[in-house]
C-alpha positions in Angstrom: 200.4 70.6 133.3 203.6 71.1 131.0 203.8 73.3 128.2 203.3 72.8 124.6 206.7 71.6 123.0 206.9 71.7 119.6 210.3 70.3 119.4 210.8 67.5 116.4 214.1 67.4 115.1 214.5 65.3 111.9 217.6 63.3 110.5 216.6 64.0 106.7 219.8 62.3 105.8 218.6 59.1 106.8 215.4 58.6 104.8 217.6 59.8 101.4 220.7 57.5 102.4 218.8 54.4 103.8 215.3 52.5 102.9 214.0 52.2 106.3 212.2 49.2 107.0 210.9 48.7 110.6 210.6 51.8 113.3 210.4 51.7 117.1 210.3 54.7 119.7 213.3 54.8 122.1 213.8 56.5 125.7 217.1 58.2 126.2 219.2 58.3 129.2 220.0 62.0 129.6 221.9 64.7 132.0 219.9 67.8 133.2 221.6 70.1 131.4 221.1 67.8 127.9 217.5 67.8 128.0 217.4 71.4 128.5 219.3 72.2 125.7 216.9 70.0 123.7 213.8 71.8 125.1 216.0 74.7 123.2 216.3 72.6 119.9 220.4 72.6 119.9 220.5 69.0 118.8 222.1 67.7 115.3 221.6 64.2 114.3 223.9 64.1 111.3 226.3 61.3 111.1 224.3 59.5 114.2 224.1 55.8 114.1 223.1 53.1 116.9 224.9 50.2 118.4 224.2 47.1 120.5 226.9 46.6 122.9 226.8 44.3 125.9 222.8 43.6 125.4 222.3 47.5 125.7 221.4 50.0 122.1 223.7 53.2 122.4 223.6 56.2 119.9 226.6 57.3 118.9 227.4 60.6 117.2 224.5 62.7 118.5 225.3 66.6 119.2 223.6 68.5 121.9 225.0 71.7 122.2 225.9 72.9 125.7 223.3 74.7 127.9 223.9 78.3 128.0 223.7 78.5 131.7 225.0 75.8 132.8 228.7 76.6 133.8 231.0 73.7 134.8 228.2 71.6 135.2 227.8 71.2 131.5 227.8 68.0 129.9 229.8 66.4 126.7 228.2 67.6 123.3 229.7 64.1 121.6 229.2 61.4 124.7 227.5 57.7 124.1 224.0 58.2 125.2 221.9 54.7 126.2 218.9 54.3 124.6 215.8 52.6 126.4 213.8 49.5 125.1 212.3 46.6 126.2 214.4 43.3 126.6 212.0 41.7 123.7 212.5 44.8 121.5 216.0 44.9 121.7 216.5 40.8 121.3 214.3 41.5 117.6 216.4 44.2 116.9 219.8 42.5 117.6 218.7 39.3 115.9 217.6 41.3 112.5 220.7 43.6 112.7 223.0 40.5 112.7 221.2 37.7 110.4 220.8 40.4 107.6 223.5 43.1 107.7 221.4 45.8 108.3 222.1 48.9 110.7 220.1 51.2 113.2 219.8 55.1 112.4 218.0 57.7 114.4 215.2 59.3 112.4 213.7 62.1 114.3 214.3 63.6 118.1 210.9 64.6 119.8 209.5 65.6 123.4 206.4 63.9 124.4 203.2 65.1 126.1 205.0 64.6 129.5 207.9 66.3 128.9 210.3 63.3 127.9 212.6 63.1 125.1 212.1 60.1 122.8 214.1 59.2 119.8 212.6 57.3 116.9 215.3 54.9 115.2 215.0 52.7 112.2 216.2 49.6 111.0 217.8 50.5 107.3 219.2 49.2 104.5 222.0 51.4 102.6 220.8 52.6 99.0 222.8 52.4 96.0 223.6 55.8 94.0 220.8 54.6 91.5 218.3 54.4 94.0 219.3 57.9 95.6 218.7 59.2 92.0 215.4 57.6 91.9 214.7 59.4 95.2 215.4 62.9 93.8 213.4 62.3 90.4 210.4 61.3 92.3 210.4 64.1 94.9 211.1 66.5 91.7 208.3 65.0 89.7 205.9 65.5 93.0 207.1 69.1 93.2 206.2 70.0 89.5 202.8 68.1 89.6 201.8 70.0 93.2 203.3 73.7 91.3 200.8 72.6 88.4 197.6 71.7 90.5 198.3 75.1 92.3 198.2 77.3 89.4 
């Protein structure tokens, strides 16, 4: 039995900059030192995005820090990583993104109960400036209501 992992790295910027429409969970093709760094929580999803190239889904810009004990077997920190989805899901995502001008953004990275790294991605539409202001106002209003009810 594997030890319980509490690794859950979120891309907080994604929900602020984008309106998330449809969500998927994907597997990631990783090297040995990459999964060890992920288990230590040394991952950044800031400025990451996904692209479909030649019928395959790739995540670009994801930073996984070098493993501290990796010596010369360490990985490239910014390399493109292949995402694993079924052919049906890939076709669906490709069709939606191509037709409507939406984008694919990673929202969170976690390790499941089997010890495998999984990436949650979402099909998203970019928010306008006034949408972001409304999001901030709603969040601030919720915070004030929580404060009032806790007293």
